[in-house]
Structures are given as structure tokens and as C-alpha cells.
All heavy atoms as a GROMACS GRO file, in nm:
protein
  584
    1MET      N    1   2.610  -3.407   2.371
    1MET     CA    2   2.627  -3.374   2.231
    1MET      C    3   2.750  -3.284   2.214
    1MET      O    4   2.769  -3.190   2.291
    1MET     CB    5   2.502  -3.304   2.180
    1MET     CG    6   2.508  -3.271   2.036
    1MET     SD    7   2.341  -3.242   1.977
    1MET     CE    8   2.375  -3.227   1.808
    2THR      N    9   2.830  -3.314   2.115
    2THR     CA   10   2.952  -3.237   2.095
    2THR      C   11   2.927  -3.120   2.000
    2THR      O   12   2.839  -3.123   1.916
    2THR     CB   13   3.064  -3.326   2.039
    2THR    OG1   14   3.023  -3.382   1.915
    2THR    CG2   15   3.100  -3.437   2.136
    3GLU      N   16   3.009  -3.017   2.017
    3GLU     CA   17   3.000  -2.898   1.932
    3GLU      C   18   3.059  -2.924   1.794
    3GLU      O   19   3.016  -2.866   1.695
    3GLU     CB   20   3.078  -2.782   1.995
    3GLU     CG   21   3.038  -2.746   2.135
    3GLU     CD   22   2.909  -2.669   2.141
    3GLU    OE1   23   2.877  -2.596   2.047
    3GLU    OE2   24   2.839  -2.683   2.243
    4LYS      N   25   3.162  -3.009   1.790
    4LYS     CA   26   3.238  -3.030   1.668
    4LYS      C   27   3.308  -3.165   1.676
    4LYS      O   28   3.337  -3.214   1.784
    4LYS     CB   29   3.340  -2.917   1.654
    4LYS     CG   30   3.416  -2.916   1.526
    4LYS     CD   31   3.501  -2.789   1.518
    4LYS     CE   32   3.562  -2.785   1.379
    4LYS     NZ   33   3.601  -2.652   1.338
    5THR      N   34   3.340  -3.224   1.560
    5THR     CA   35   3.417  -3.348   1.553
    5THR      C   36   3.541  -3.326   1.468
    5THR      O   37   3.533  -3.268   1.360
    5THR     CB   38   3.333  -3.463   1.492
    5THR    OG1   39   3.220  -3.487   1.577
    5THR    CG2   40   3.415  -3.591   1.480
    6VAL      N   41   3.655  -3.374   1.519
    6VAL     CA   42   3.780  -3.372   1.444
    6VAL      C   43   3.808  -3.516   1.401
    6VAL      O   44   3.816  -3.605   1.486
    6VAL     CB   45   3.897  -3.320   1.531
    6VAL    CG1   46   4.030  -3.340   1.459
    6VAL    CG2   47   3.876  -3.175   1.566
    7ASP      N   48   3.818  -3.538   1.272
    7ASP     CA   49   3.850  -3.670   1.220
    7ASP      C   50   4.000  -3.675   1.193
    7ASP      O   51   4.048  -3.626   1.091
    7ASP     CB   52   3.772  -3.701   1.094
    7ASP     CG   53   3.790  -3.844   1.046
    7ASP    OD1   54   3.875  -3.916   1.102
    7ASP    OD2   55   3.718  -3.883   0.953
    8ALA      N   56   4.075  -3.733   1.286
    8ALA     CA   57   4.221  -3.743   1.274
    8ALA      C   58   4.263  -3.887   1.244
    8ALA      O   59   4.379  -3.922   1.263
    8ALA     CB   60   4.286  -3.693   1.402
    9ARG      N   61   4.170  -3.966   1.196
    9ARG     CA   62   4.202  -4.106   1.164
    9ARG      C   63   4.302  -4.109   1.049
    9ARG      O   64   4.290  -4.033   0.953
    9ARG     CB   65   4.075  -4.183   1.127
    9ARG     CG   66   3.983  -4.202   1.247
    9ARG     CD   67   3.856  -4.270   1.210
    9ARG     NE   68   3.772  -4.174   1.136
    9ARG     CZ   69   3.647  -4.196   1.101
    9ARG    NH1   70   3.590  -4.312   1.131
    9ARG    NH2   71   3.579  -4.107   1.036
   10GLY      N   72   4.404  -4.194   1.064
   10GLY     CA   73   4.506  -4.208   0.963
   10GLY      C   74   4.621  -4.110   0.978
   10GLY      O   75   4.719  -4.118   0.905
   11LEU      N   76   4.610  -4.018   1.073
   11LEU     CA   77   4.716  -3.919   1.094
   11LEU      C   78   4.809  -3.964   1.207
   11LEU      O   79   4.764  -4.020   1.306
   11LEU     CB   80   4.656  -3.783   1.130
   11LEU     CG   81   4.566  -3.721   1.024
   11LEU    CD1   82   4.509  -3.589   1.076
   11LEU    CD2   83   4.641  -3.700   0.895
   12ASN      N   84   4.936  -3.937   1.191
   12ASN     CA   85   5.035  -3.970   1.293
   12ASN      C   86   5.062  -3.848   1.380
   12ASN      O   87   5.038  -3.734   1.342
   12ASN     CB   88   5.165  -4.018   1.228
   12ASN     CG   89   5.148  -4.152   1.161
   12ASN    OD1   90   5.077  -4.238   1.211
   12ASN    ND2   91   5.210  -4.169   1.047
   13CYS      N   92   5.118  -3.876   1.498
   13CYS     CA   93   5.157  -3.772   1.591
   13CYS      C   94   5.254  -3.676   1.523
   13CYS      O   95   5.340  -3.721   1.448
   13CYS     CB   96   5.224  -3.838   1.712
   13CYS     SG   97   5.263  -3.725   1.844
   14PRO      N   98   5.239  -3.550   1.541
   14PRO     CA   99   5.153  -3.476   1.635
   14PRO      C  100   5.025  -3.422   1.572
   14PRO      O  101   4.956  -3.340   1.633
   14PRO     CB  102   5.244  -3.360   1.677
   14PRO     CG  103   5.316  -3.324   1.550
   14PRO     CD  104   5.341  -3.459   1.482
   15MET      N  105   4.990  -3.462   1.453
   15MET     CA  106   4.876  -3.403   1.382
   15MET      C  107   4.743  -3.412   1.457
   15MET      O  108   4.668  -3.313   1.459
   15MET     CB  109   4.865  -3.460   1.241
   15MET     CG  110   4.976  -3.414   1.148
   15MET     SD  111   4.998  -3.234   1.142
   15MET     CE  112   4.844  -3.184   1.070
   16PRO      N  113   4.706  -3.526   1.519
   16PRO     CA  114   4.579  -3.527   1.592
   16PRO      C  115   4.573  -3.421   1.702
   16PRO      O  116   4.471  -3.354   1.719
   16PRO     CB  117   4.572  -3.669   1.650
   16PRO     CG  118   4.651  -3.750   1.552
   16PRO     CD  119   4.765  -3.660   1.513
   17ILE      N  120   4.684  -3.402   1.773
   17ILE     CA  121   4.687  -3.301   1.880
   17ILE      C  122   4.680  -3.160   1.821
   17ILE      O  123   4.607  -3.074   1.872
   17ILE     CB  124   4.814  -3.318   1.966
   17ILE    CG1  125   4.810  -3.450   2.044
   17ILE    CG2  126   4.833  -3.199   2.061
   17ILE    CD1  127   4.700  -3.460   2.148
   18LEU      N  128   4.752  -3.136   1.714
   18LEU     CA  129   4.750  -3.003   1.651
   18LEU      C  130   4.610  -2.969   1.600
   18LEU      O  131   4.562  -2.856   1.617
   18LEU     CB  132   4.852  -2.994   1.539
   18LEU     CG  133   4.999  -3.003   1.583
   18LEU    CD1  134   5.090  -3.006   1.462
   18LEU    CD2  135   5.034  -2.889   1.676
   19LYS      N  136   4.543  -3.065   1.537
   19LYS     CA  137   4.407  -3.042   1.487
   19LYS      C  138   4.310  -3.018   1.604
   19LYS      O  139   4.220  -2.936   1.595
   19LYS     CB  140   4.360  -3.159   1.402
   19LYS     CG  141   4.425  -3.163   1.265
   19LYS     CD  142   4.366  -3.278   1.184
   19LYS     CE  143   4.399  -3.263   1.039
   19LYS     NZ  144   4.311  -3.174   0.968
   20THR      N  145   4.332  -3.090   1.713
   20THR     CA  146   4.249  -3.074   1.832
   20THR      C  147   4.268  -2.935   1.892
   20THR      O  148   4.170  -2.868   1.926
   20THR     CB  149   4.283  -3.182   1.936
   20THR    OG1  150   4.253  -3.310   1.879
   20THR    CG2  151   4.205  -3.164   2.064
   21LYS      N  152   4.391  -2.894   1.906
   21LYS     CA  153   4.421  -2.762   1.963
   21LYS      C  154   4.352  -2.652   1.884
   21LYS      O  155   4.290  -2.561   1.940
   21LYS     CB  156   4.572  -2.741   1.965
   21LYS     CG  157   4.616  -2.618   2.036
   21LYS     CD  158   4.767  -2.612   2.045
   21LYS     CE  159   4.812  -2.490   2.120
   21LYS     NZ  160   4.956  -2.483   2.134
   22LYS      N  161   4.359  -2.659   1.751
   22LYS     CA  162   4.295  -2.559   1.665
   22LYS      C  163   4.143  -2.564   1.680
   22LYS      O  164   4.077  -2.461   1.693
   22LYS     CB  165   4.334  -2.582   1.520
   22LYS     CG  166   4.273  -2.480   1.424
   22LYS     CD  167   4.315  -2.506   1.282
   22LYS     CE  168   4.265  -2.403   1.186
   22LYS     NZ  169   4.121  -2.386   1.182
   23ALA      N  170   4.086  -2.684   1.679
   23ALA     CA  171   3.941  -2.699   1.687
   23ALA      C  172   3.886  -2.648   1.820
   23ALA      O  173   3.775  -2.594   1.825
   23ALA     CB  174   3.902  -2.844   1.665
   24LEU      N  175   3.961  -2.664   1.928
   24LEU     CA  176   3.914  -2.616   2.058
   24LEU      C  177   3.896  -2.465   2.060
   24LEU      O  178   3.809  -2.414   2.130
   24LEU     CB  179   4.010  -2.659   2.169
   24LEU     CG  180   3.995  -2.803   2.216
   24LEU    CD1  181   4.111  -2.843   2.306
   24LEU    CD2  182   3.862  -2.824   2.287
   25THR      N  183   3.975  -2.394   1.981
   25THR     CA  184   3.959  -2.248   1.976
   25THR      C  185   3.832  -2.207   1.903
   25THR      O  186   3.790  -2.092   1.912
   25THR     CB  187   4.080  -2.180   1.909
   25THR    OG1  188   4.086  -2.216   1.771
   25THR    CG2  189   4.211  -2.216   1.978
   26GLU      N  190   3.773  -2.301   1.831
   26GLU     CA  191   3.654  -2.272   1.750
   26GLU      C  192   3.523  -2.306   1.819
   26GLU      O  193   3.416  -2.289   1.761
   26GLU     CB  194   3.665  -2.346   1.617
   26GLU     CG  195   3.786  -2.305   1.536
   26GLU     CD  196   3.813  -2.395   1.417
   26GLU    OE1  197   3.742  -2.497   1.400
   26GLU    OE2  198   3.908  -2.366   1.342
   27ILE      N  199   3.532  -2.358   1.943
   27ILE     CA  200   3.410  -2.390   2.017
   27ILE      C  201   3.407  -2.307   2.145
   27ILE      O  202   3.511  -2.260   2.192
   27ILE     CB  203   3.398  -2.541   2.048
   27ILE    CG1  204   3.509  -2.588   2.143
   27ILE    CG2  205   3.397  -2.624   1.921
   27ILE    CD1  206   3.491  -2.730   2.192
   28PRO      N  207   3.289  -2.287   2.203
   28PRO     CA  208   3.280  -2.203   2.323
   28PRO      C  209   3.339  -2.273   2.446
   28PRO      O  210   3.345  -2.396   2.452
   28PRO     CB  211   3.130  -2.182   2.340
   28PRO     CG  212   3.066  -2.296   2.270
   28PRO     CD  213   3.158  -2.334   2.158
   29VAL      N  214   3.382  -2.194   2.543
   29VAL     CA  215   3.427  -2.248   2.671
   29VAL      C  216   3.314  -2.331   2.730
   29VAL      O  217   3.198  -2.288   2.729
   29VAL     CB  218   3.469  -2.134   2.766
   29VAL    CG1  219   3.499  -2.188   2.905
   29VAL    CG2  220   3.590  -2.060   2.711
   30GLY      N  221   3.346  -2.451   2.775
   30GLY     CA  222   3.244  -2.543   2.826
   30GLY      C  223   3.192  -2.638   2.720
   30GLY      O  224   3.125  -2.735   2.752
   31GLY      N  225   3.222  -2.610   2.594
   31GLY     CA  226   3.176  -2.694   2.484
   31GLY      C  227   3.256  -2.823   2.475
   31GLY      O  228   3.366  -2.836   2.530
   32LEU      N  229   3.198  -2.920   2.405
   32LEU     CA  230   3.260  -3.052   2.390
   32LEU      C  231   3.309  -3.072   2.248
   32LEU      O  232   3.239  -3.042   2.151
   32LEU     CB  233   3.160  -3.162   2.425
   32LEU     CG  234   3.111  -3.165   2.569
   32LEU    CD1  235   3.000  -3.268   2.584
   32LEU    CD2  236   3.225  -3.194   2.665
   33LEU      N  237   3.430  -3.128   2.238
   33LEU     CA  238   3.490  -3.160   2.109
   33LEU      C  239   3.513  -3.311   2.103
   33LEU      O  240   3.571  -3.369   2.195
   33LEU     CB  241   3.625  -3.088   2.095
   33LEU     CG  242   3.706  -3.121   1.970
   33LEU    CD1  243   3.637  -3.065   1.845
   33LEU    CD2  244   3.847  -3.066   1.982
   34GLU      N  245   3.468  -3.373   1.996
   34GLU     CA  246   3.492  -3.515   1.973
   34GLU      C  247   3.610  -3.530   1.878
   34GLU      O  248   3.617  -3.458   1.778
   34GLU     CB  249   3.368  -3.581   1.912
   34GLU     CG  250   3.388  -3.728   1.879
   34GLU     CD  251   3.268  -3.787   1.808
   34GLU    OE1  252   3.221  -3.727   1.709
   34GLU    OE2  253   3.221  -3.893   1.852
   35VAL      N  254   3.701  -3.621   1.910
   35VAL     CA  255   3.817  -3.648   1.825
   35VAL      C  256   3.822  -3.798   1.796
   35VAL      O  257   3.814  -3.880   1.888
   35VAL     CB  258   3.949  -3.605   1.892
   35VAL    CG1  259   4.066  -3.628   1.797
   35VAL    CG2  260   3.944  -3.459   1.936
   36LEU      N  261   3.836  -3.832   1.668
   36LEU     CA  262   3.852  -3.971   1.626
   36LEU      C  263   3.995  -3.987   1.576
   36LEU      O  264   4.042  -3.907   1.495
   36LEU     CB  265   3.753  -4.005   1.515
   36LEU     CG  266   3.606  -3.976   1.546
   36LEU    CD1  267   3.520  -4.006   1.424
   36LEU    CD2  268   3.559  -4.055   1.666
   37ALA      N  269   4.065  -4.091   1.622
   37ALA     CA  270   4.203  -4.113   1.584
   37ALA      C  271   4.231  -4.262   1.571
   37ALA      O  272   4.160  -4.344   1.628
   37ALA     CB  273   4.296  -4.052   1.688
   38THR      N  274   4.335  -4.294   1.496
   38THR     CA  275   4.375  -4.434   1.481
   38THR      C  276   4.517  -4.458   1.532
   38THR      O  277   4.560  -4.573   1.541
   38THR     CB  278   4.367  -4.479   1.334
   38THR    OG1  279   4.437  -4.384   1.253
   38THR    CG2  280   4.223  -4.491   1.287
   39ASN      N  281   4.588  -4.355   1.566
   39ASN     CA  282   4.725  -4.364   1.616
   39ASN      C  283   4.725  -4.434   1.752
   39ASN      O  284   4.661  -4.388   1.846
   39ASN     CB  285   4.783  -4.224   1.626
   39ASN     CG  286   4.928  -4.222   1.668
   39ASN    OD1  287   4.971  -4.305   1.746
   39ASN    ND2  288   5.003  -4.128   1.615
   40SER      N  289   4.800  -4.544   1.764
   40SER     CA  290   4.800  -4.622   1.888
   40SER      C  291   4.857  -4.544   2.006
   40SER      O  292   4.825  -4.575   2.120
   40SER     CB  293   4.878  -4.752   1.868
   40SER     OG  294   5.012  -4.725   1.835
   41GLY      N  295   4.937  -4.444   1.983
   41GLY     CA  296   4.991  -4.363   2.091
   41GLY      C  297   4.903  -4.247   2.131
   41GLY      O  298   4.937  -4.170   2.222
   42SER      N  299   4.788  -4.235   2.067
   42SER     CA  300   4.703  -4.118   2.092
   42SER      C  301   4.644  -4.114   2.233
   42SER      O  302   4.620  -4.005   2.286
   42SER     CB  303   4.591  -4.108   1.988
   42SER     OG  304   4.504  -4.218   1.997
   43MET      N  305   4.623  -4.228   2.295
   43MET     CA  306   4.566  -4.229   2.431
   43MET      C  307   4.657  -4.152   2.526
   43MET      O  308   4.613  -4.062   2.596
   43MET     CB  309   4.547  -4.373   2.480
   43MET     CG  310   4.474  -4.384   2.612
   43MET     SD  311   4.296  -4.354   2.607
   43MET     CE  312   4.238  -4.499   2.522
   44ALA      N  313   4.784  -4.183   2.526
   44ALA     CA  314   4.879  -4.112   2.612
   44ALA      C  315   4.892  -3.966   2.571
   44ALA      O  316   4.902  -3.877   2.656
   44ALA     CB  317   5.016  -4.180   2.609
   45ASP      N  318   4.889  -3.941   2.440
   45ASP     CA  319   4.900  -3.804   2.390
   45ASP      C  320   4.785  -3.718   2.440
   45ASP      O  321   4.806  -3.603   2.483
   45ASP     CB  322   4.904  -3.801   2.238
   45ASP     CG  323   5.030  -3.862   2.180
   45ASP    OD1  324   5.129  -3.877   2.254
   45ASP    OD2  325   5.028  -3.894   2.059
   46PHE      N  326   4.662  -3.769   2.433
   46PHE     CA  327   4.547  -3.689   2.473
   46PHE      C  328   4.538  -3.673   2.625
   46PHE      O  329   4.494  -3.569   2.674
   46PHE     CB  330   4.417  -3.745   2.415
   46PHE     CG  331   4.397  -3.700   2.274
   46PHE    CD1  332   4.435  -3.781   2.167
   46PHE    CD2  333   4.345  -3.576   2.245
   46PHE    CE1  334   4.420  -3.739   2.037
   46PHE    CE2  335   4.330  -3.532   2.114
   46PHE     CZ  336   4.368  -3.614   2.010
   47GLU      N  337   4.583  -3.772   2.701
   47GLU     CA  338   4.588  -3.757   2.846
   47GLU      C  339   4.686  -3.646   2.883
   47GLU      O  340   4.656  -3.561   2.967
   47GLU     CB  341   4.627  -3.889   2.912
   47GLU     CG  342   4.517  -3.993   2.904
   47GLU     CD  343   4.561  -4.132   2.947
   47GLU    OE1  344   4.682  -4.154   2.971
   47GLU    OE2  345   4.473  -4.219   2.958
   48ALA      N  346   4.804  -3.646   2.821
   48ALA     CA  347   4.905  -3.543   2.846
   48ALA      C  348   4.855  -3.406   2.800
   48ALA      O  349   4.875  -3.305   2.870
   48ALA     CB  350   5.036  -3.578   2.777
   49PHE      N  351   4.790  -3.402   2.686
   49PHE     CA  352   4.737  -3.275   2.633
   49PHE      C  353   4.639  -3.213   2.733
   49PHE      O  354   4.646  -3.093   2.762
   49PHE     CB  355   4.668  -3.302   2.498
   49PHE     CG  356   4.600  -3.182   2.441
   49PHE    CD1  357   4.672  -3.084   2.377
   49PHE    CD2  358   4.462  -3.167   2.450
   49PHE    CE1  359   4.609  -2.972   2.323
   49PHE    CE2  360   4.398  -3.057   2.396
   49PHE     CZ  361   4.472  -2.959   2.332
   50ALA      N  362   4.549  -3.294   2.787
   50ALA     CA  363   4.449  -3.243   2.882
   50ALA      C  364   4.518  -3.191   3.009
   50ALA      O  365   4.480  -3.086   3.061
   50ALA     CB  366   4.348  -3.351   2.915
   51ARG      N  367   4.617  -3.262   3.058
   51ARG     CA  368   4.689  -3.216   3.178
   51ARG      C  369   4.759  -3.083   3.151
   51ARG      O  370   4.757  -2.993   3.235
   51ARG     CB  371   4.793  -3.320   3.221
   51ARG     CG  372   4.738  -3.435   3.302
   51ARG     CD  373   4.849  -3.516   3.369
   51ARG     NE  374   4.954  -3.557   3.278
   51ARG     CZ  375   4.953  -3.667   3.204
   51ARG    NH1  376   4.848  -3.748   3.211
   51ARG    NH2  377   5.054  -3.698   3.125
   52GLN      N  378   4.821  -3.072   3.036
   52GLN     CA  379   4.898  -2.951   3.005
   52GLN      C  380   4.811  -2.830   2.978
   52GLN      O  381   4.848  -2.717   3.013
   52GLN     CB  382   4.989  -2.977   2.885
   52GLN     CG  383   5.101  -3.073   2.915
   52GLN     CD  384   5.180  -3.111   2.790
   52GLN    OE1  385   5.147  -3.071   2.679
   52GLN    NE2  386   5.284  -3.189   2.810
   53THR      N  387   4.696  -2.850   2.914
   53THR     CA  388   4.612  -2.736   2.876
   53THR      C  389   4.508  -2.700   2.981
   53THR      O  390   4.454  -2.590   2.979
   53THR     CB  391   4.538  -2.764   2.744
   53THR    OG1  392   4.448  -2.874   2.764
   53THR    CG2  393   4.636  -2.792   2.631
   54GLY      N  394   4.476  -2.794   3.070
   54GLY     CA  395   4.370  -2.770   3.167
   54GLY      C  396   4.232  -2.804   3.114
   54GLY      O  397   4.133  -2.791   3.185
   55ASP      N  398   4.224  -2.848   2.989
   55ASP     CA  399   4.097  -2.893   2.934
   55ASP      C  400   4.066  -3.030   2.993
   55ASP      O  401   4.155  -3.101   3.040
   55ASP     CB  402   4.103  -2.900   2.782
   55ASP     CG  403   4.122  -2.763   2.719
   55ASP    OD1  404   4.047  -2.671   2.756
   55ASP    OD2  405   4.210  -2.748   2.633
   56GLU      N  406   3.939  -3.069   2.992
   56GLU     CA  407   3.897  -3.194   3.055
   56GLU      C  408   3.880  -3.305   2.951
   56GLU      O  409   3.804  -3.289   2.855
   56GLU     CB  410   3.764  -3.173   3.128
   56GLU     CG  411   3.710  -3.299   3.192
   56GLU     CD  412   3.571  -3.280   3.250
   56GLU    OE1  413   3.517  -3.168   3.244
   56GLU    OE2  414   3.516  -3.378   3.301
   57LEU      N  415   3.949  -3.415   2.972
   57LEU     CA  416   3.931  -3.534   2.888
   57LEU      C  417   3.813  -3.610   2.946
   57LEU      O  418   3.825  -3.682   3.044
   57LEU     CB  419   4.058  -3.618   2.887
   57LEU     CG  420   4.058  -3.740   2.796
   57LEU    CD1  421   4.034  -3.701   2.651
   57LEU    CD2  422   4.191  -3.814   2.809
   58VAL      N  423   3.695  -3.590   2.887
   58VAL     CA  424   3.571  -3.647   2.939
   58VAL      C  425   3.562  -3.795   2.907
   58VAL      O  426   3.524  -3.876   2.991
   58VAL     CB  427   3.449  -3.572   2.880
   58VAL    CG1  428   3.318  -3.634   2.925
   58VAL    CG2  429   3.456  -3.425   2.915
   59THR      N  430   3.596  -3.832   2.784
   59THR     CA  431   3.589  -3.970   2.738
   59THR      C  432   3.715  -4.005   2.660
   59THR      O  433   3.762  -3.926   2.579
   59THR     CB  434   3.468  -3.990   2.643
   59THR    OG1  435   3.349  -3.954   2.711
   59THR    CG2  436   3.457  -4.133   2.595
   60ALA      N  437   3.768  -4.123   2.689
   60ALA     CA  438   3.881  -4.178   2.612
   60ALA      C  439   3.852  -4.326   2.597
   60ALA      O  440   3.859  -4.401   2.694
   60ALA     CB  441   4.012  -4.155   2.684
   61GLU      N  442   3.817  -4.366   2.476
   61GLU     CA  443   3.780  -4.506   2.456
   61GLU      C  444   3.833  -4.560   2.324
   61GLU      O  445   3.855  -4.485   2.230
   61GLU     CB  446   3.628  -4.522   2.461
   61GLU     CG  447   3.554  -4.447   2.351
   61GLU     CD  448   3.403  -4.453   2.367
   61GLU    OE1  449   3.353  -4.513   2.463
   61GLU    OE2  450   3.335  -4.395   2.282
   62LYS      N  451   3.854  -4.691   2.323
   62LYS     CA  452   3.899  -4.758   2.201
   62LYS      C  453   3.784  -4.842   2.149
   62LYS      O  454   3.726  -4.921   2.222
   62LYS     CB  455   4.019  -4.848   2.232
   62LYS     CG  456   4.076  -4.916   2.108
   62LYS     CD  457   4.195  -5.000   2.145
   62LYS     CE  458   4.266  -5.062   2.027
   62LYS     NZ  459   4.190  -5.109   1.917
   63THR      N  460   3.749  -4.821   2.025
   63THR     CA  461   3.648  -4.903   1.960
   63THR      C  462   3.720  -5.000   1.867
   63THR      O  463   3.843  -4.996   1.857
   63THR     CB  464   3.547  -4.817   1.880
   63THR    OG1  465   3.614  -4.762   1.766
   63THR    CG2  466   3.488  -4.706   1.965
   64ALA      N  467   3.649  -5.081   1.796
   64ALA     CA  468   3.711  -5.175   1.702
   64ALA      C  469   3.780  -5.103   1.587
   64ALA      O  470   3.880  -5.152   1.534
   64ALA     CB  471   3.606  -5.272   1.648
   65GLU      N  472   3.731  -4.985   1.551
   65GLU     CA  473   3.784  -4.913   1.434
   65GLU      C  474   3.880  -4.801   1.468
   65GLU      O  475   3.965  -4.766   1.388
   65GLU     CB  476   3.670  -4.853   1.350
   65GLU     CG  477   3.573  -4.954   1.292
   65GLU     CD  478   3.464  -4.991   1.392
   65GLU    OE1  479   3.426  -4.908   1.477
   65GLU    OE2  480   3.417  -5.106   1.386
   66HIS      N  481   3.864  -4.738   1.585
   66HIS     CA  482   3.944  -4.620   1.617
   66HIS      C  483   3.938  -4.588   1.766
   66HIS      O  484   3.870  -4.655   1.841
   66HIS     CB  485   3.895  -4.499   1.535
   66HIS     CG  486   3.748  -4.472   1.553
   66HIS    ND1  487   3.654  -4.513   1.463
   66HIS    CD2  488   3.680  -4.410   1.651
   66HIS    CE1  489   3.535  -4.477   1.503
   66HIS    NE2  490   3.547  -4.414   1.618
   67TYR      N  491   4.010  -4.483   1.802
   67TYR     CA  492   4.001  -4.428   1.937
   67TYR      C  493   3.907  -4.308   1.930
   67TYR      O  494   3.903  -4.236   1.830
   67TYR     CB  495   4.139  -4.379   1.985
   67TYR     CG  496   4.240  -4.490   1.998
   67TYR    CD1  497   4.320  -4.526   1.890
   67TYR    CD2  498   4.255  -4.559   2.118
   67TYR    CE1  499   4.412  -4.628   1.901
   67TYR    CE2  500   4.347  -4.662   2.130
   67TYR     CZ  501   4.426  -4.695   2.021
   67TYR     OH  502   4.517  -4.797   2.032
   68ARG      N  503   3.832  -4.288   2.038
   68ARG     CA  504   3.737  -4.176   2.043
   68ARG      C  505   3.761  -4.099   2.173
   68ARG      O  506   3.766  -4.157   2.281
   68ARG     CB  507   3.594  -4.226   2.040
   68ARG     CG  508   3.491  -4.115   2.048
   68ARG     CD  509   3.349  -4.171   2.042
   68ARG     NE  510   3.253  -4.065   2.057
   68ARG     CZ  511   3.200  -4.026   2.174
   68ARG    NH1  512   3.236  -4.087   2.286
   68ARG    NH2  513   3.114  -3.927   2.178
   69TYR      N  514   3.778  -3.969   2.157
   69TYR     CA  515   3.800  -3.880   2.271
   69TYR      C  516   3.697  -3.770   2.270
   69TYR      O  517   3.660  -3.720   2.164
   69TYR     CB  518   3.940  -3.817   2.264
   69TYR     CG  519   4.049  -3.920   2.249
   69TYR    CD1  520   4.103  -3.949   2.124
   69TYR    CD2  521   4.095  -3.991   2.359
   69TYR    CE1  522   4.200  -4.046   2.109
   69TYR    CE2  523   4.192  -4.089   2.344
   69TYR     CZ  524   4.245  -4.116   2.221
   69TYR     OH  525   4.341  -4.212   2.206
   70VAL      N  526   3.652  -3.732   2.388
   70VAL     CA  527   3.566  -3.615   2.403
   70VAL      C  528   3.637  -3.524   2.503
   70VAL      O  529   3.671  -3.566   2.615
   70VAL     CB  530   3.425  -3.652   2.451
   70VAL    CG1  531   3.342  -3.526   2.476
   70VAL    CG2  532   3.356  -3.741   2.349
   71ILE      N  533   3.658  -3.400   2.462
   71ILE     CA  534   3.731  -3.304   2.542
   71ILE      C  535   3.641  -3.182   2.568
   71ILE      O  536   3.580  -3.130   2.474
   71ILE     CB  537   3.860  -3.259   2.469
   71ILE    CG1  538   3.947  -3.380   2.442
   71ILE    CG2  539   3.934  -3.152   2.549
   71ILE    CD1  540   4.060  -3.354   2.345
   72ARG      N  541   3.636  -3.141   2.694
   72ARG     CA  542   3.560  -3.020   2.731
   72ARG      C  543   3.657  -2.903   2.738
   72ARG      O  544   3.758  -2.909   2.808
   72ARG     CB  545   3.491  -3.036   2.865
   72ARG     CG  546   3.407  -2.915   2.904
   72ARG     CD  547   3.338  -2.930   3.039
   72ARG     NE  548   3.276  -3.059   3.058
   72ARG     CZ  549   3.156  -3.096   3.011
   72ARG    NH1  550   3.086  -3.011   2.940
   72ARG    NH2  551   3.108  -3.215   3.036
   73ARG      N  552   3.626  -2.799   2.664
   73ARG     CA  553   3.711  -2.679   2.666
   73ARG      C  554   3.693  -2.607   2.798
   73ARG      O  555   3.582  -2.573   2.837
   73ARG     CB  556   3.675  -2.588   2.550
   73ARG     CG  557   3.763  -2.465   2.547
   73ARG     CD  558   3.736  -2.375   2.431
   73ARG     NE  559   3.821  -2.256   2.442
   73ARG     CZ  560   3.802  -2.148   2.373
   73ARG    NH1  561   3.705  -2.141   2.285
   73ARG    NH2  562   3.883  -2.046   2.391
   74ARG      N  563   3.802  -2.583   2.868
   74ARG     CA  564   3.798  -2.519   3.000
   74ARG      C  565   3.854  -2.377   3.000
   74ARG      O  566   3.841  -2.307   3.098
   74ARG     CB  567   3.878  -2.601   3.101
   74ARG     CG  568   3.817  -2.734   3.131
   74ARG     CD  569   3.701  -2.713   3.222
   74ARG     NE  570   3.649  -2.840   3.268
   74ARG     CZ  571   3.532  -2.855   3.322
   74ARG    NH1  572   3.453  -2.752   3.335
   74ARG    NH2  573   3.491  -2.973   3.361
   75ARG      N  574   3.918  -2.334   2.894
   75ARG     CA  575   3.985  -2.203   2.895
   75ARG      C  576   3.942  -2.119   2.778
   75ARG      O  577   3.892  -2.159   2.682
   75ARG     CB  578   4.136  -2.219   2.895
   75ARG     CG  579   4.177  -2.320   2.791
   75ARG     CD  580   4.324  -2.342   2.778
   75ARG     NE  581   4.345  -2.448   2.683
   75ARG     CZ  582   4.329  -2.438   2.551
   75ARG    NH1  583   4.291  -2.326   2.498
   75ARG    NH2  584   4.351  -2.539   2.471
   0.00000   0.00000   0.00000
């Protein structure tokens, strides 16, 4: 179960990442954040974001309607 969901559908880069970065500060360390996005480049963006921040990209999947990411806050 996630602590919070960020709905970034319809937003272009870098807005999904910026909204995610802000939302991660609002959940406890170890908590899970769900992000929904429609930007086709978001998969690479979220993989890079997790590497750079040290947060864990738990789930990265594409559904028929959007991309869904679950990120565990590590810091």
C-alpha cells in the first residue's frame, strides 16, 4: 500500500519528476509513493531519478492508459 499518489498524467517532462521529488519529502523514510504518468519518456526519467537520488524504483509498468511507478523513499 502506498502512502501517497501523484497524478502526473498529461504533464510533460520535467513536471512528473518535480512533483515526485516534492511528494517524496511528504512521506516517511521507507514509505511508498505511487506516480501515474502518460509521458512516453517517463520510464527512462524515473529510472535515472532513482539512481541519482538513491530512492528505490519498486515498480515501473505500462498499462493501457498510463505508466505506473512505485518509489520507496530511502533518504
